[in-house]
N, C-alpha and C positions, 0 to 999 in steps of 0.2 A: 321700852321703858320695859323692865323684868318689873311687877307686884304682889307683893305677900295681897293674896283675895284678900283675906281677913281686917290685914290693919287699911285696908282699902276702901273694905266695903263700910267700914269704923269710919275714917274721913270723909264720907263719901255719906252717910245716914246725922253726921252732924253740919256738914253744910247745910245738908235740909233743915235741919232744924232747924237753922241760924236763919236761916234765905225761909220757913216757913210762912209770913207777912204778906210773899211775896210769892205767888203761885209764876209767874213767867222765869223769875229764878229756877226755883226749884225746876223746871223745865226744861231750865237748860244744864240746868249741874246733872237732867236723869239721863240727857241725851251729851252731858260733856263725858261722865262718866263709863255708857257704851260708850264711843266713841275712843275714849284711852283704852278699853281692854281691848280693842280690838286694831287701833290704828297702830303701827310703829313709826311708825313719822314722827311722833313728839319729842319735845329737845327745849329747854331750857338754856338761854342763852345769858351773855352779859351780867353773870350774876343772879341769875335769875331776872331779871326785867324782861325781859323780853321771851316768850313763849313764840316757834317758829308750829304751824302744823301743819303739815300737806296732806290734803284731803286725796279719794280716791282720784278727784275733779283735775290735781296737778295744782291746786290753786294754793299757794303759800300763804299763811296770816300771821301777822304780826301785831302780839297784844305785847301794849303797852300801856294801860288807862283806855286807851280804844285801841279798837279790832280792825286795822286796813291786812286786802290784800296784796297782792304783789304789784295793781296798777294805785296805789296808795286813796284807793275809794275805802270804805268801811264794807264791811263784807250785811250782805241781808241784815241776818238777825239785829247787828248793832241797830244798822238803819232804822227796820219797820218798829223794834219795841225798846223804841227810847235809849238804847245804850246796853241793850238788855242784851248778851249773845253767848250761845256752847264754848266760843271759844277764850272769851274772859274765865269763862264759869271752871271751863280746862286747867286754863293757867290756874288758877287760887286751889283745883282741886290736887294740882302735878303740886306745888308750891305747901300747903296742906299736909301730904303725903309724905316729902321729906322730910318735912320739919317734925315728925310721929312717928318717922322712921330712926331720925338722927335722937333723940329725947328717951329711943328702947334702950336700953340697954344690951350689948355683946350676949348672946344666950351661950351659957356653957358646952364643950361638948359633949356633955354627960346629960347634960338637960335635952340637946338635943333628940337626943337620942333614946332618951324615955320618952321624950313626946312622941315623936315618931312610934318608937311599940306602942303604947300606948291606946294612938289615935286607928293606929292601923287592924288591931284588934277587934278596936269595937266597926271601925266601918267596912271592915271585911274577914270576918269569923272565920271562915273556910279558905283563905288565902293561903301562905305560906309568905311570909317576909322574905326569908331566906331564898327562897325561890324566885319570883317576882326581883329580889337586887340580880340576884345573877344573870337572869332572862336579860335583865336592863341594863346594867353595871358591869359586868363579870365579875361582881365580889361579891359575896353571899353572904357578909357583916356590918354589919353601919359603921363600926368601929376603924373597918376601911379605907371611906367615903369621906374625903373633905369635908371643913365646914359648909363650903361652900354649897356641895352637889346636897348636905345632911339640912341645907336652910331652905333651897330651892324642896326637894319630898317633902319638909312635913307640910310649905307655903301649899303642894299638889295635893297632900291628902287633907289635908284640911276644909 
């Protein structure tokens, strides 16, 4: 799952604010955000109702109201924290991120290019954008890249 870092950070902060009265959920959200940023094995299935998370332990968890491993047993966090686990928080973060993503109007090509140029000048005032584009993409103008590339570049330098 590829994430827009800025938009994801906003989703995480909104979730933490909503859970502010429950320190256990805030901790779960924090861990879920860290896992989601580093774990490529996260997938929503069955119309978003079930999230499968394959961790470094190779354990797969099914999250649908509760959190179960492949053996049908609840995860340790779910067992010991009265239903609070980062797998459940992770599922909600993914759902909220996708909802936020769907609510965003598609950025126009021109606005993406303008945003990239402005951000680049602010973050890298001594680096030439055209040289960096040539080095990475064999194109020296943003106008030569697809909208998908432009979106990814904007997310990377945001």
